[in-house]
C-alpha positions, -999 to +999 in steps of 0.1 A: +402+801-256+379+774-244+375+766-208+394+731-212+421+744-232+429+773-206+427+744-180+453+723-195+474+751-203+472+764-167+478+730-153+511+726-169+524+760-157+510+755-120+528+718-121+560+733-133+560+759-109+552+737-079+581+712-092+602+744-089+591+749-054+593+716-040+618+722-013+587+743+005+568+725+032+531+723+021+523+755+042+552+769+028+538+766-006+504+780+001+520+809+014+543+814-017+509+821-038+500+851-020+488+875-047+513+900-038+543+878-034+533+861-067+533+896-083+569+901-074+582+865-077+562+849-106+551+881-127+545+853-157+521+831-139+492+855-145+483+884-166+468+901-138+503+902-123+517+927-151+489+954-138+491+944-102+454+939-103+437+910-084+411+891-099+385+894-069+385+924-045+396+910-012+423+921+010+445+888+014+442+869-020+459+832-028+463+822-058+470+787-055+437+777-064+435+800-095+401+786-109+376+769-084+371+733-077+335+738-076+331+751-108+315+731-136+314+730-173+288+710-194+280+709-230+256+738-225+265+759-196+290+762-165+279+760-132+288+765-095+284+732-076+279+747-038+256+776-060+277+803-041+254+832-033+279+858-047+279+839-078+258+844-110+255+838-146+259+853-186+241+839-212+260+846-242+249+854-280+254+814-287+231+804-258+257+790-233+252+800-198+284+809-183+287+810-146+298+846-131+324+840-101+337+872-098+319+880-067+328+848-050+360+848-035+362+813-018+386+794-034+412+823-030+410+822+011+438+803+027+419+783+048+395+768+017+435+762+000+445+745+029+411+722+032+412+712-006+449+713-010+470+689-032+502+697-051+485+684-079+464+710-089+446+688-118+436+664-090+420+695-070+401+704-103+391+670-114+352+675-115+352+708-132+345+691-166+311+666-173 
């Protein structure tokens, strides 16, 4: 699956869940996306939930920004717009340089979600693609 197709698929899934939770305040919505709560109440939202496995090793993981607003995808590479010290890169056989975000926890902190919050996930992620 390409980054673009995953992005579109996830945006629709996120929108549907946010609409279902429209009665919640912004803060309640952010808290709803706590990993432990999502595993319990929205097990089909992420493939990791079925394994009760976090995508990043951190105690309190917020899943609202599943993906990162700082992730950029171009024709031949993906990069980190903030050059996170915890990021890296992997070059595939076809020469595409993939940003490795596995060590970075920035977008999964509640404070970061609050700072970048919008009920429209695509709005937050609007700069992901060149």
